[in-house]
C-alpha positions in Angstrom: 112.3 96.4 119.8 113.3 95.1 116.4 111.6 95.2 112.9 110.1 91.7 113.4 108.0 93.1 116.3 106.1 95.7 114.2 102.4 95.1 113.4 99.7 97.1 111.7 96.0 97.0 112.2 93.8 98.5 109.5 90.1 98.9 110.2 87.9 99.2 107.1 84.2 100.3 107.0 83.6 97.8 104.2 83.9 94.1 103.6 85.5 94.8 100.2 89.3 95.0 100.9 92.3 93.0 99.8 96.0 92.6 100.3 98.0 92.8 97.1 100.4 90.0 96.1 104.1 90.5 95.9 103.9 91.9 92.4 101.2 94.4 93.4 98.3 92.6 91.7 94.9 92.2 93.5 91.4 91.0 93.0 88.4 92.0 95.0 85.8 89.2 94.6 82.0 89.7 94.7 82.2 93.5 94.4 78.7 94.7 93.5 78.2 96.9 90.4 78.5 100.6 91.0 81.0 103.3 91.4 83.7 102.7 94.0 86.7 104.6 95.4 89.9 102.7 96.1 92.5 103.8 98.6 95.9 102.2 99.1 98.2 101.8 102.1 101.7 100.7 102.6 104.1 101.6 105.5 106.6 103.0 103.0 104.2 105.4 101.2 104.4 109.1 101.7 101.4 111.1 102.9 100.8 112.5 99.3 100.5 108.9 98.0 98.2 107.8 100.9 95.9 110.7 100.2 95.2 109.5 96.7 91.8 108.1 95.8 91.2 106.0 92.6 87.7 105.8 91.2 86.5 102.7 89.4 83.1 101.8 87.8 82.1 98.2 88.1 79.4 96.8 85.7 77.3 93.7 86.5 79.0 90.6 85.2 82.1 92.4 83.8 85.7 92.2 85.0 87.5 95.5 85.5 91.2 96.0 85.2 92.8 99.2 86.6 96.3 100.5 86.9 97.0 102.4 90.1 99.9 104.8 89.7 101.3 106.2 93.0 
């Protein structure tokens, strides 16, 4: 085995997910208005970071910008 053989499969209960770009920025298109919880995952994160949940409120027709600090 070598590092190039590693793969991860993440199963989500929602169609609203995204992979961040190389700078950590992301956009979730067509997210309905409402209150949402955001979870993050990366193979290098510690369990404490993986356990964090970020809440965001989306209003109809408005763009939301959030900073996620791990």
